[in-house]
C-alpha positions as CSV (number, residue, x, y, z in Angstrom):
1,M,26.7,11.3,-5.5
2,N,23.8,13.7,-4.7
3,S,22.2,14.9,-7.9
4,G,20.1,17.5,-6.0
5,Y,16.9,16.0,-7.3
6,G,14.0,15.1,-4.9
7,K,11.4,12.4,-5.2
8,V,7.8,12.5,-6.3
9,Y,5.2,10.2,-4.9
10,L,1.6,9.8,-6.1
11,V,-0.7,9.1,-3.2
12,G,-4.4,8.2,-3.7
13,S,-6.9,9.6,-1.2
14,G,-9.2,6.6,-1.4
15,P,-12.9,7.4,-0.6
16,G,-11.9,10.7,1.1
17,D,-11.8,9.7,4.8
18,P,-8.4,10.6,6.4
19,E,-8.7,7.6,8.7
20,L,-8.7,5.3,5.6
21,L,-5.4,6.6,4.2
22,T,-2.7,4.0,4.4
23,I,0.1,4.4,7.0
24,K,2.6,5.0,4.1
25,A,0.3,7.7,2.5
26,R,-0.1,9.5,5.9
27,K,3.7,9.5,6.5
28,L,4.4,10.8,3.0
29,I,1.8,13.6,3.3
30,D,3.0,14.5,6.8
31,N,6.6,14.7,5.7
32,A,6.2,16.3,2.3
33,E,7.9,19.6,1.5
34,V,5.3,20.3,-1.3
35,I,1.9,18.9,-1.9
36,V,0.2,19.2,-5.3
37,Y,-3.4,18.0,-5.6
38,D,-6.4,18.2,-7.9
39,Q,-10.1,18.3,-7.2
40,L,-10.3,14.6,-6.1
41,P,-9.3,14.7,-2.4
42,G,-12.3,15.4,-0.2
43,E,-12.4,18.4,2.2
44,A,-11.6,16.1,5.1
45,I,-8.3,15.0,3.5
46,L,-7.3,18.6,2.6
47,Q,-8.0,19.7,6.2
48,S,-5.9,16.8,7.6
49,M,-2.8,18.0,5.6
50,P,-0.1,19.8,7.6
51,E,0.1,23.5,7.2
52,T,3.4,25.1,6.1
C-alpha cells in the first residue's frame, strides 16, 4: 500500500568541503526533490547542490 508520503533524510555537511561528503550524502542530495537547509552548510556545499 502506497501511503503517498515521502521520506526525510538529515544529512550533515561535515567541515563544508563537498569532496568530504559521504557517498550516501552525495547521492541523497543529488536525487532529492526538495532540499531544506540552514546557515551551517558552507558556500561550496551549496554551490555543489543540483539546480532545479
